[in-house]
C-alpha positions as CSV (number, residue, x, y, z in Angstrom):
1,M,23.7,-4.4,64.8
2,P,20.7,-2.6,63.3
3,F,18.5,-0.5,65.6
4,L,15.8,2.1,65.4
5,I,15.8,5.3,67.3
6,T,12.3,6.6,67.9
7,K,12.9,9.1,70.7
8,S,15.9,10.6,72.4
9,S,17.4,8.7,75.3
10,I,17.9,10.0,78.9
11,L,20.6,8.3,81.0
12,F,20.0,8.9,84.7
13,S,22.6,8.9,87.4
14,S,22.3,9.5,91.2
15,T,22.9,13.3,90.9
16,Y,22.6,14.3,87.3
17,F,21.4,13.1,83.9
18,V,22.8,13.1,80.4
19,F,20.5,13.9,77.5
20,C,21.5,12.0,74.3
21,L,19.8,13.2,71.1
22,I,20.4,11.3,67.9
23,H,18.9,12.6,64.6
24,V,17.7,10.1,62.0
25,V,17.6,11.2,58.4
26,V,15.8,8.9,55.9
27,G,17.0,9.1,52.4
28,A,20.6,9.9,51.3
29,G,19.7,11.9,48.2
30,Y,20.5,15.5,47.6
31,V,18.3,16.9,50.4
32,G,18.8,14.0,52.9
33,L,22.5,13.9,52.6
34,S,22.9,17.7,52.8
35,N,20.7,17.8,56.0
36,A,22.6,14.9,57.5
37,L,25.9,16.6,56.9
38,L,24.7,19.9,58.4
39,L,23.2,18.2,61.5
40,S,26.3,16.0,62.0
41,Q,28.5,19.1,62.7
42,N,26.9,19.4,66.2
43,H,24.9,16.2,66.7
44,D,25.0,12.4,66.3
45,V,23.2,11.5,63.0
46,I,22.1,8.2,61.5
47,L,21.5,8.3,57.8
48,L,19.3,5.6,56.3
49,D,18.8,4.7,52.6
50,I,17.4,1.7,50.7
51,D,20.1,1.8,48.0
52,S,23.0,-0.4,49.3
53,T,25.4,0.9,46.7
54,R,24.8,4.5,47.9
55,V,25.2,3.4,51.5
56,A,28.5,1.7,50.7
57,N,29.8,4.7,48.8
58,I,28.9,7.1,51.7
59,N,30.7,4.7,54.1
60,N,33.7,4.8,51.8
61,K,33.6,8.6,51.8
62,V,32.4,8.9,48.2
63,S,29.6,11.4,47.8
64,P,26.6,10.4,45.6
65,I,26.0,14.0,44.7
66,Q,28.2,16.5,43.0
67,D,28.7,19.4,45.5
68,E,32.1,20.9,46.6
69,T,30.9,21.4,50.2
70,V,29.7,17.8,50.5
71,Q,33.0,16.6,49.1
72,D,34.9,18.4,52.0
73,F,33.1,16.2,54.6
């Protein structure tokens, strides 16, 4: 189900609230993928790209860039 996150979401309860922040990175090239990996260590991240082959490779844990650190993730 595709969706677009434009702002963070706040879920309210009777006594407290939970703040859910999702980062969206557009472009899965060298810069975008590196930033998405770093952000994903502590946050929820959505990575978007127009190249369906690149998206399929990332979903299958195949990195489109040659970097040892990226390969570890």
